[in-house]
BAFI-3210 file (N, C-alpha, C; in Angstrom, 3 decimals, decimal comma, padded with zeros to 6 digits):
// residues 181
n [1|2|3|4|5|6|7|8|9|10|11|12|13|14|15|16|17|18|19|20|21|22|23|24|25|26|27|28|29|30|31|32|33|34|35|36|37|38|39|40|41|42|43|44|45|46|47|48|49|50|51|52|53|54|55|56|57|58|59|60|61|62|63|64|65|66|67|68|69|70|71|72|73|74|75|76|77|78|79|80|81|82|83|84|85|86|87|88|89|90|91|92|93|94|95|96|97|98|99|100|101|102|103|104|105|106|107|108|109|110|111|112|113|114|115|116|117|118|119|120|121|122|123|124|125|126|127|128|129|130|131|132|133|134|135|136|137|138|139|140|141|142|143|144|145|146|147|148|149|150|151|152|153|154|155|156|157|158|159|160|161|162|163|164|165|166|167|168|169|170|171|172|173|174|175|176|177|178|179|180|181]
n.u [-024,120|-025,870|-024,615|-022,212|-023,185|-024,301|-022,000|-020,638|-022,501|-022,469|-019,811|-019,780|-021,604|-020,188|-018,004|-019,348|-020,361|-017,969|-016,888|-018,860|-018,630|-016,036|-016,376|-018,150|-016,549|-014,523|-016,019|-016,867|-014,863|-014,752|-015,361|-015,689|-015,695|-014,436|-014,241|-011,464|-010,215|-009,826|-010,919|-009,905|-011,833|-011,363|-008,935|-006,885|-005,178|-001,979|000,798|002,784|006,127|009,203|012,319|014,322|016,773|017,835|018,218|020,853|022,044|021,707|020,412|017,128|014,675|011,222|010,553|012,036|010,469|008,541|005,918|005,314|003,108|002,584|002,906|002,994|004,125|003,885|005,500|006,650|009,149|008,404|005,715|003,069|000,854|002,072|004,215|002,891|001,675|003,727|004,747|002,704|003,064|005,558|004,952|003,119|004,787|006,656|004,941|003,896|005,914|007,174|005,329|005,299|004,915|005,619|006,646|007,156|008,646|008,400|010,085|009,426|011,527|014,665|017,634|019,255|017,525|015,600|017,043|017,775|015,286|014,199|016,084|016,207|013,627|013,658|013,000|012,651|011,859|012,234|013,250|012,934|014,374|012,526|012,627|012,916|011,765|009,698|007,117|005,966|005,867|004,006|001,724|001,596|000,824|-001,754|-002,314|-003,702|-004,086|-001,859|-001,632|-000,368|000,067|000,201|-000,949|-000,518|-001,800|-000,698|-001,179|000,046|000,381|001,145|-000,781|-002,632|-004,565|-005,788|-006,042|-005,027|-005,574|-004,204|-003,762|-003,177|-004,533|-003,506|-005,359|-006,944|-005,096|-004,262|-006,633|-006,834|-004,540|-004,453|-006,315|-004,858|-002,602]
n.v [-041,127|-038,917|-037,670|-036,775|-034,919|-033,087|-032,175|-030,964|-028,972|-027,433|-026,584|-025,036|-023,059|-021,853|-020,837|-018,999|-017,257|-016,258|-014,973|-013,012|-011,547|-010,571|-008,885|-007,032|-005,911|-004,727|-002,820|-001,090|000,769|002,306|004,944|005,381|003,197|001,624|-000,897|-001,084|000,838|001,754|003,979|005,201|005,790|006,428|008,523|007,783|005,733|005,141|005,155|002,230|001,915|001,591|000,507|000,397|-000,504|001,661|001,873|002,559|001,360|002,711|002,984|003,730|005,366|005,472|007,672|009,764|011,159|012,399|014,707|015,154|014,552|011,303|008,746|005,439|002,919|-000,392|-002,698|-004,649|-005,613|-007,633|-007,510|-006,783|-004,769|-003,097|-002,079|-000,649|001,479|003,078|005,305|007,228|007,731|008,913|011,337|012,421|012,749|014,620|016,792|017,431|017,357|019,645|020,652|019,334|016,604|013,170|010,144|006,849|004,160|000,760|-001,897|-005,213|-007,100|-008,098|-006,182|-005,483|-006,019|-004,105|-001,695|-001,916|-001,586|000,919|002,923|003,420|004,449|006,815|007,308|009,358|009,570|008,201|004,834|001,882|-001,226|-003,923|-006,694|-009,667|-008,698|-007,150|-008,294|-009,048|-006,422|-005,168|-006,386|-005,370|-002,861|-003,255|-004,971|-007,651|-009,719|-009,853|-008,535|-007,119|-004,343|-002,391|000,320|002,920|005,747|008,484|010,965|014,274|014,053|011,509|009,555|006,837|007,279|006,288|003,228|001,379|-001,243|-003,083|-001,847|001,646|004,601|007,783|009,924|008,907|008,664|011,344|012,538|011,586|012,627|015,497|016,810|016,501|018,037]
n.w [008,222|008,553|010,689|009,548|007,683|009,433|010,785|008,669|008,037|010,400|010,355|007,988|008,713|010,793|009,346|007,677|009,622|010,709|008,462|008,011|010,399|010,114|007,851|008,980|011,021|009,458|008,009|009,988|010,306|008,071|005,813|003,141|000,412|-002,370|-004,932|-005,098|-003,470|-000,106|002,228|005,231|008,085|010,773|012,018|013,564|013,160|013,104|010,930|010,526|011,786|009,983|008,540|005,710|003,240|000,606|-003,010|-003,140|-001,039|001,347|004,574|005,155|007,032|007,757|009,268|008,258|006,511|007,979|008,565|005,952|003,157|002,314|-000,058|-000,108|-002,121|-002,766|-004,747|-007,605|-010,008|-011,724|-011,926|-013,914|-013,624|-011,764|-013,154|-015,132|-013,732|-012,874|-014,567|-014,114|-011,410|-011,398|-012,692|-010,797|-008,564|-009,526|-009,952|-007,389|-005,428|-004,430|-002,751|-000,388|-000,680|-001,046|-002,640|-001,725|-002,932|-002,426|-003,230|-003,873|-004,488|-006,000|-005,567|-007,910|-010,050|-009,555|-009,830|-012,529|-013,641|-012,702|-013,319|-016,253|-016,488|-015,128|-012,436|-009,695|-007,086|-003,711|-003,656|-002,056|-001,037|-000,518|-000,564|001,226|003,574|002,751|002,213|004,790|005,715|003,992|004,918|007,505|006,860|006,123|003,981|003,705|001,890|000,312|-002,138|-005,144|-007,294|-004,250|-002,482|-000,126|001,519|003,392|005,819|006,835|009,546|009,957|009,792|008,508|005,738|003,429|001,529|-001,305|-003,471|-006,168|-009,589|-009,814|-010,981|-012,332|-011,900|-009,817|-007,711|-007,458|-006,643|-004,037|-002,874|-003,144|-001,239|001,088|000,985]
ca.u [-024,280|-026,479|-023,628|-021,284|-023,903|-024,425|-020,679|-020,373|-023,403|-021,966|-018,573|-020,131|-022,238|-019,098|-017,272|-020,190|-020,408|-016,659|-016,780|-019,763|-018,037|-014,890|-016,918|-018,714|-015,449|-013,881|-016,908|-016,994|-013,806|-014,653|-016,352|-015,891|-014,976|-014,681|-013,629|-010,007|-009,692|-010,460|-010,582|-010,057|-012,615|-010,672|-007,633|-005,989|-004,299|-000,662|001,539|003,837|007,511|010,063|013,552|014,816|017,827|017,449|018,992|022,264|022,395|021,560|019,266|016,164|013,599|009,993|010,546|012,660|009,444|007,528|005,460|004,962|002,077|003,357|002,251|003,880|003,697|004,538|005,486|007,734|009,457|007,756|004,272|002,632|000,153|003,048|005,006|002,019|001,335|004,948|004,812|001,776|003,666|006,642|004,284|002,586|005,904|007,180|003,956|003,565|007,026|007,483|004,234|005,376|004,437|006,620|006,290|008,183|008,445|008,987|010,160|009,506|012,344|016,106|018,171|019,700|016,338|014,963|017,885|017,645|013,959|013,904|017,034|015,760|012,360|013,899|012,324|013,399|011,450|012,959|012,850|013,547|014,373|011,792|013,102|012,205|011,043|008,611|005,796|005,393|005,613|002,722|000,659|001,509|000,127|-003,133|-002,440|-003,887|-004,091|-000,579|-001,871|000,530|000,606|-000,569|-000,543|-001,050|-001,706|-000,464|-001,240|001,213|000,491|001,575|-001,946|-003,056|-005,822|-006,414|-005,286|-005,513|-004,962|-004,168|-003,228|-003,711|-004,464|-003,065|-006,484|-007,356|-004,085|-004,314|-007,849|-006,559|-003,400|-004,695|-006,863|-003,896|-001,457]
ca.v [-040,147|-037,711|-037,023|-036,084|-033,768|-032,141|-031,592|-030,059|-027,826|-026,608|-025,959|-023,980|-021,982|-021,165|-020,055|-017,876|-016,312|-015,608|-014,074|-011,898|-010,752|-009,877|-007,783|-006,039|-005,202|-003,872|-001,727|-000,132|001,765|002,809|005,918|005,220|002,029|001,184|-002,223|-001,031|001,787|001,845|005,219|004,951|006,822|006,867|009,074|007,461|004,633|005,682|004,261|001,463|002,319|000,610|000,989|-000,468|000,105|002,123|001,255|002,897|000,670|003,595|002,635|004,841|005,142|006,194|008,939|010,817|011,884|012,940|016,043|015,194|013,636|010,176|007,654|004,276|001,995|-001,695|-003,135|-005,541|-005,453|-008,710|-007,288|-005,883|-003,541|-002,227|-001,420|000,300|002,667|003,838|006,637|008,144|008,109|009,855|012,629|012,915|013,179|015,869|017,862|017,785|017,206|020,935|020,996|018,464|015,267|012,238|008,749|005,888|002,880|-000,383|-002,953|-006,574|-007,622|-008,006|-004,846|-005,247|-005,979|-002,808|-000,667|-002,069|-001,122|002,334|003,850|003,895|005,181|008,127|007,430|010,275|009,427|007,133|003,444|001,030|-002,641|-004,683|-008,080|-010,598|-007,956|-006,392|-008,924|-008,779|-004,984|-004,854|-006,852|-004,394|-001,702|-003,610|-005,794|-009,016|-010,696|-009,845|-008,050|-006,125|-003,310|-002,012|001,694|003,479|007,212|008,893|012,424|014,936|013,641|010,110|008,680|006,196|007,866|005,416|002,104|001,009|-002,464|-003,200|-000,711|002,950|005,589|009,125|010,711|008,343|009,043|012,795|012,833|011,281|013,421|016,948|017,352|016,358|018,949]
ca.w [007,162|009,120|011,537|008,652|007,141|010,541|011,009|007,544|008,177|011,495|009,883|007,034|009,474|011,479|008,342|007,270|010,740|010,775|007,315|008,266|011,474|009,516|007,049|009,888|011,666|008,459|007,620|011,086|010,236|006,704|005,396|001,705|-000,076|-003,725|-005,023|-005,035|-002,498|001,186|002,917|006,653|008,752|011,975|011,655|014,666|012,783|012,757|010,049|011,200|011,542|009,326|007,922|004,639|002,441|-000,722|-004,085|-002,908|000,213|002,511|005,390|005,207|007,998|007,404|010,013|007,440|005,765|008,889|008,206|004,534|002,653|001,790|-000,778|-000,145|-003,167|-002,745|-006,132|-008,038|-011,436|-012,463|-011,790|-014,999|-013,205|-011,083|-014,210|-015,854|-012,941|-012,557|-015,203|-013,429|-010,136|-011,711|-012,937|-009,526|-007,743|-010,096|-009,807|-006,006|-004,476|-003,812|-001,832|000,781|-001,040|-001,537|-002,895|-001,336|-003,583|-001,727|-004,238|-003,355|-005,569|-005,778|-005,809|-009,278|-010,908|-009,300|-010,460|-013,986|-014,043|-012,408|-013,948|-017,570|-016,368|-014,537|-011,144|-008,835|-005,687|-003,028|-003,872|-001,041|-001,391|000,486|-000,641|002,118|004,608|002,142|002,315|006,121|005,846|003,342|005,823|008,598|006,297|005,820|002,779|004,207|000,809|-000,381|-003,499|-005,730|-006,426|-003,071|-002,200|001,115|001,592|004,774|005,941|007,431|010,939|009,992|009,891|007,264|005,283|002,427|000,981|-002,636|-003,990|-007,632|-010,334|-009,439|-012,058|-011,954|-011,392|-008,528|-006,720|-007,283|-005,873|-002,630|-002,423|-003,119|000,009|002,192|000,801]
c.u [-024,843|-025,493|-022,628|-021,922|-024,023|-023,087|-020,348|-021,236|-022,915|-020,686|-018,861|-020,780|-021,172|-018,293|-018,055|-020,246|-019,089|-016,472|-017,637|-019,190|-016,847|-015,359|-017,448|-017,605|-014,732|-014,730|-017,136|-016,000|-013,749|-015,756|-016,669|-015,078|-015,408|-014,076|-012,110|-009,462|-010,516|-009,985|-010,893|-010,793|-011,904|-009,297|-006,631|-005,032|-002,981|000,081|002,610|005,229|008,253|011,312|013,999|015,935|017,264|018,356|020,486|022,792|022,370|020,297|018,376|015,033|012,404|009,926|011,178|011,628|008,309|007,183|005,108|003,755|002,849|002,433|003,267|003,296|004,540|004,389|006,626|007,937|008,741|006,230|003,805|001,847|001,085|003,839|004,177|001,765|002,538|005,038|003,873|002,375|004,811|006,055|003,755|003,703|006,457|006,227|003,815|004,725|007,371|006,403|004,203|004,839|005,615|005,998|007,460|007,817|009,130|008,919|010,324|010,265|013,810|016,622|018,525|018,533|015,636|015,747|017,741|016,300|013,793|014,848|016,573|014,461|012,549|013,159|013,206|013,026|012,180|012,371|013,653|013,424|013,720|012,265|012,288|011,372|009,789|007,237|005,209|005,071|004,298|001,564|000,488|000,789|-001,273|-003,351|-002,545|-003,753|-002,781|-000,674|-000,783|-000,088|-000,359|-000,045|-001,261|-000,799|-001,669|-000,467|-000,009|001,417|000,888|000,434|-002,299|-004,449|-006,539|-005,450|-005,889|-004,796|-005,155|-003,709|-003,959|-003,491|-004,064|-004,195|-006,942|-006,387|-004,148|-005,524|-007,648|-005,482|-003,767|-005,297|-005,887|-002,766|-001,608]
c.v [-038,827|-036,938|-036,222|-034,828|-032,683|-031,437|-030,590|-028,805|-026,881|-025,879|-024,816|-022,791|-021,166|-020,302|-018,821|-016,813|-015,557|-014,595|-012,822|-010,973|-009,950|-008,688|-006,672|-005,225|-004,279|-002,649|-000,723|001,000|002,472|003,825|005,772|004,031|001,744|-000,207|-002,202|-000,165|001,760|003,127|005,006|006,111|007,331|007,348|008,804|006,335|005,196|004,659|003,515|001,977|001,196|001,298|-000,064|000,253|000,556|001,474|001,569|002,299|001,573|003,184|003,859|004,459|006,000|007,554|010,092|011,715|012,371|014,368|016,196|014,295|012,530|009,194|006,514|003,293|000,723|-002,297|-004,119|-005,378|-006,490|-008,576|-006,307|-004,648|-002,560|-001,424|-000,357|001,573|003,568|005,193|007,667|008,621|009,096|011,245|013,234|013,469|014,517|017,033|018,342|017,729|018,518|021,407|020,062|017,064|014,412|010,873|007,921|004,578|001,803|-001,554|-004,309|-007,400|-007,539|-006,645|-004,602|-005,177|-004,627|-001,692|-000,710|-001,566|000,387|003,307|004,324|004,705|006,580|008,340|008,263|010,119|008,240|005,754|002,595|-000,422|-003,422|-006,122|-008,961|-009,884|-007,276|-006,996|-008,756|-007,294|-004,602|-005,279|-005,885|-003,130|-002,049|-004,490|-007,270|-010,066|-010,752|-009,404|-007,057|-005,611|-002,995|-000,645|002,217|004,983|007,629|010,419|012,967|014,559|012,167|009,116|008,105|006,713|006,948|004,319|001,759|-000,261|-002,510|-001,889|000,582|003,925|006,961|009,904|010,224|008,767|010,537|013,201|012,589|012,199|014,895|017,474|017,313|017,376|020,260]
c.w [007,709|009,982|010,689|008,072|008,213|010,800|009,906|007,658|009,274|011,063|008,920|007,727|010,208|010,526|007,921|008,371|010,861|009,658|007,536|009,340|010,940|008,679|007,940|010,549|010,688|008,158|008,736|010,951|008,896|006,421|003,918|001,237|-001,496|-003,821|-004,828|-003,912|-001,224|001,845|004,387|007,316|009,990|011,570|012,761|014,319|012,258|011,920|010,835|010,823|010,815|008,813|006,920|003,911|001,104|-001,769|-003,986|-001,608|001,450|003,262|005,541|006,160|007,606|008,112|009,229|006,769|006,655|008,472|006,738|004,263|001,933|001,069|-000,832|-001,154|-003,090|-004,142|-006,395|-009,539|-012,291|-012,489|-012,880|-014,542|-012,489|-012,106|-014,930|-015,058|-012,667|-013,272|-014,551|-012,116|-010,339|-011,935|-011,636|-008,646|-008,238|-009,839|-008,367|-005,014|-003,769|-002,849|-000,620|000,540|-001,471|-001,779|-002,403|-002,011|-002,765|-002,687|-003,565|-004,388|-005,174|-006,244|-007,278|-010,253|-010,772|-009,991|-011,976|-014,497|-013,854|-013,099|-015,325|-017,514|-015,805|-013,234|-010,214|-007,360|-005,050|-003,332|-002,894|-001,469|-000,252|000,576|000,310|003,178|004,060|002,320|003,720|006,326|005,170|004,225|006,989|008,149|005,793|004,608|003,177|003,125|000,033|-001,834|-003,905|-007,015|-005,285|-002,622|-000,965|001,116|003,058|004,833|006,662|008,900|011,078|010,111|008,527|006,922|004,304|002,013|-000,373|-003,071|-005,499|-008,271|-009,982|-010,589|-011,488|-011,277|-010,022|-007,427|-006,426|-006,436|-004,372|-002,047|-002,196|-001,804|001,195|002,129|001,538]
res [m|n|k|a|v|l|i|i|a|v|a|l|t|g|l|a|a|g|y|t|m|n|l|w|l|e|n|r|q|i|t|a|k|t|p|e|t|t|v|t|a|t|t|k|e|v|r|p|a|f|a|l|k|d|v|n|d|k|l|r|h|i|k|e|w|d|g|q|v|i|m|i|n|f|w|a|t|w|c|p|p|c|r|r|e|m|p|a|f|i|k|l|y|e|k|y|k|d|r|g|f|t|i|i|g|v|a|l|d|e|k|q|a|v|i|d|f|i|d|p|m|g|v|e|y|p|v|l|i|g|d|e|e|g|i|p|l|t|r|r|y|g|n|r|l|g|v|l|p|y|t|v|f|i|d|r|q|g|r|i|i|a|r|h|r|n|e|l|k|y|e|e|a|e|k|l|i|k|p|l|l]
***
């Protein structure tokens, strides 16, 4: 009995130490953190490269938007918070697109479901179909937990500036975008 208790105690201590180390490593790179948004302190983290097809089956590469402020939003049609934030993103895109800002929607969904959702809403910014490739891509952009929606802000030099998990409000996004324009 004592041996089992000792093994459990050692295992729990190891888990606690690993968790603490993970928190410490995450906090070394952060200047500001809210429950939903992480702002990266080091501006050396370059956004990962990727290419996905858009809703018209055209292969689009992230490099197309080099030199612009980019907001990448990972979402799905079956995700209620994703659906709620879409009108705010449409407004943001319309307001700032002429100042070098773009939104790239990466839908973790099937193409037809995405088209059926974005067409009636009037989404004008690029929407790419992530389908099976989308989940590993969100992880490459820092979404370790696979949360949706998940949004990443990238400056004109291609550096990740902030990450936001869960629903994003217009004011929160605008606050992150404006200083980068």
